[in-house]
C-alpha positions as CSV (number, residue, x, y, z in Angstrom):
1,M,-0.2,0.2,0.4
2,P,1.5,3.4,-0.9
3,L,2.0,6.0,1.5
4,W,-0.3,8.3,0.8
5,Q,-3.0,5.3,1.4
6,Y,-1.6,4.8,4.5
7,Y,-2.3,7.9,6.2
8,L,-5.5,8.6,4.2
9,W,-7.1,5.3,6.5
10,S,-4.2,6.3,9.4
11,L,-6.2,9.7,9.6
12,L,-9.7,8.2,8.9
13,L,-9.6,5.8,12.1
14,V,-8.2,8.7,14.0
15,S,-11.2,10.9,12.7
16,V,-14.0,8.5,13.9
17,S,-12.3,7.3,16.6
18,G,-12.9,10.5,17.6
19,V,-16.3,10.9,16.9
20,S,-16.4,7.5,19.6
21,W,-14.6,8.9,21.8
22,F,-17.6,11.7,22.4
23,A,-20.3,9.6,22.3
24,N,-18.7,8.4,25.7
25,F,-20.7,11.4,26.5
26,F,-23.6,10.1,26.3
27,G,-23.7,6.5,28.0
28,L,-22.4,4.7,24.9
29,P,-19.8,2.5,24.5
30,G,-17.5,5.3,22.6
31,N,-14.0,3.1,23.9
32,W,-15.1,0.2,22.5
33,I,-15.9,1.3,19.1
34,V,-11.7,2.6,19.1
35,V,-11.1,-1.0,19.8
36,G,-13.5,-2.4,17.3
37,G,-11.9,0.0,14.7
38,A,-8.4,-0.3,15.6
39,A,-9.0,-4.1,15.5
40,L,-10.5,-3.9,12.1
41,F,-7.4,-2.1,10.6
42,A,-5.0,-4.1,12.0
43,Y,-6.3,-6.7,10.2
44,T,-7.1,-4.9,7.1
45,V,-4.2,-2.0,6.7
46,T,-0.5,-3.3,6.1
47,G,1.6,0.2,6.7
48,P,4.8,0.4,5.3
49,E,7.9,0.9,6.7
50,G,6.6,-1.2,10.3
51,L,4.3,1.3,11.0
52,G,0.3,0.1,11.4
53,V,-1.6,-1.2,14.5
54,G,-0.3,-4.6,15.9
55,M,-1.8,-6.9,18.0
56,K,0.0,-5.8,21.1
57,G,-2.0,-2.0,20.6
58,V,-4.9,-3.6,19.8
59,V,-4.8,-6.0,23.4
60,L,-3.7,-2.6,25.1
61,L,-6.9,-0.2,23.6
62,A,-9.0,-2.8,24.8
63,V,-7.4,-4.1,28.4
64,L,-7.8,0.3,28.6
65,A,-11.4,0.2,27.6
66,G,-12.3,-2.2,30.0
67,V,-11.0,-0.4,32.3
68,G,-12.5,2.7,31.7
69,E,-16.2,1.1,31.6
70,L,-14.8,-0.3,35.7
71,I,-14.2,3.1,36.8
72,E,-17.9,4.1,35.4
73,F,-19.9,1.5,36.4
74,A,-18.2,1.7,39.9
75,A,-18.1,5.3,40.1
76,S,-22.3,5.2,39.0
77,A,-23.1,2.6,40.7
78,M,-21.2,3.2,43.9
79,G,-22.6,7.1,44.1
80,A,-26.3,6.0,44.4
81,A,-25.7,2.6,46.6
82,K,-23.7,4.5,49.1
83,Q,-26.3,6.7,49.3
84,G,-28.3,3.0,50.3
85,A,-30.2,3.0,47.5
86,S,-32.0,0.5,45.6
87,K,-31.4,-1.8,42.7
88,R,-34.0,-0.3,40.7
89,S,-32.9,2.6,42.3
90,V,-29.3,2.0,40.0
91,A,-30.2,0.4,37.1
92,L,-33.3,3.7,36.4
93,A,-30.4,6.3,37.0
94,C,-28.5,4.0,34.1
95,V,-31.5,4.3,32.2
96,G,-31.9,8.2,33.1
97,A,-27.9,8.2,32.3
98,M,-28.3,7.5,28.3
99,V,-31.9,10.0,28.0
100,G,-30.0,12.5,29.6
101,G,-27.4,12.6,27.6
102,V,-29.5,13.0,24.1
103,A,-31.3,15.3,25.9
104,G,-28.6,17.2,26.9
105,V,-27.6,17.1,23.4
106,V,-30.5,19.3,22.1
107,V,-30.9,21.6,24.9
108,G,-26.7,22.6,23.4
109,V,-26.8,22.5,20.0
110,P,-27.3,26.4,20.1
111,V,-23.5,26.9,21.2
112,P,-21.6,24.5,18.9
113,V,-19.6,21.7,20.0
114,I,-18.7,22.3,23.6
115,G,-22.9,23.7,24.5
116,S,-23.4,19.5,23.4
117,M,-20.9,18.0,25.3
118,V,-21.5,20.0,28.5
119,A,-25.3,19.4,28.1
120,A,-25.2,16.0,27.5
121,L,-22.5,15.2,31.0
122,F,-24.4,17.1,33.1
123,G,-27.9,15.8,31.6
124,S,-26.6,12.7,31.8
125,A,-25.9,13.5,35.7
126,A,-29.3,15.0,35.8
127,G,-30.9,11.9,34.1
128,A,-29.4,9.6,36.4
129,F,-30.3,12.0,39.4
130,V,-34.2,11.7,37.9
131,G,-33.4,7.4,37.4
132,A,-32.4,6.9,40.7
133,Y,-35.0,9.4,42.5
134,L,-38.2,8.0,40.7
135,G,-36.6,4.3,41.6
136,E,-36.4,4.9,45.4
137,K,-40.3,5.9,45.3
138,W,-41.3,3.3,43.1
139,A,-39.2,1.0,44.9
140,R,-39.5,1.9,49.0
141,G,-43.1,3.7,48.6
142,A,-44.3,7.2,47.8
143,G,-42.9,8.3,50.9
144,A,-39.6,7.4,50.6
145,P,-36.3,9.6,51.1
146,G,-35.0,9.8,47.1
147,L,-32.9,12.6,47.1
148,P,-29.6,10.7,48.7
149,A,-29.7,7.9,46.2
150,G,-30.7,10.9,43.4
151,Q,-27.0,12.9,44.7
152,G,-25.4,9.7,44.6
153,A,-25.9,9.2,41.0
154,F,-25.5,12.4,39.9
155,W,-22.5,12.9,41.4
156,G,-21.3,9.2,40.6
157,R,-22.4,9.8,37.3
158,L,-20.3,12.3,36.7
159,W,-17.2,11.2,38.5
160,G,-17.5,7.9,36.0
161,T,-17.7,9.9,33.1
162,A,-15.3,11.9,33.6
163,G,-13.3,8.7,34.4
164,K,-13.9,6.9,31.4
165,L,-13.2,10.1,28.9
166,I,-9.4,10.5,30.4
167,V,-9.3,6.6,29.7
168,G,-10.9,7.5,26.1
169,A,-7.9,10.3,25.9
170,A,-5.5,8.1,26.8
171,M,-6.7,5.0,24.0
172,L,-6.6,8.0,20.9
173,V,-3.0,8.5,22.4
174,V,-2.6,4.9,22.0
175,L,-4.0,4.9,18.8
176,V,-2.3,7.9,17.4
177,V,1.2,6.8,18.4
178,D,0.5,3.2,17.7
179,L,-0.1,4.4,14.0
180,F,2.6,6.9,13.3
181,F,5.3,6.5,15.6
182,A,5.6,3.2,16.4
């Protein structure tokens, strides 16, 4: 494959991976899409002069994606569970986070790019709050205090998403180094 084609495909992979990283704001598995893209690239594109994504790079990306998921899940679940939330609250917090993330994007559209990102992040956390709050009311009755579970879900979701985004950014660095410098 000519060098220019390799760089073209590499830039396409980095672009798709960047968009996939952005999908993490909505609670979607963006880091795993990066792993899938890198694996497909490793299988189909051979770079000249030793360039290209190797299996070691794909495995490292998969491990990092797993760590990101673990951070996100643990922080989100512990945030609500630490406040004594029911299993139903935790489950509804996850659903609420996804719905809130999508709603946040719509609300953030007037401010280009950064507005959608910030609104998706806080919309996701607000959705987790509402889901946990309603889950507590549903599971334990209308008189049950839902505010502590909602607050725990809100902060857990923010910290979990932040951790997953940091891991995703590290994955993009690993991918770029593997594509262009290794």
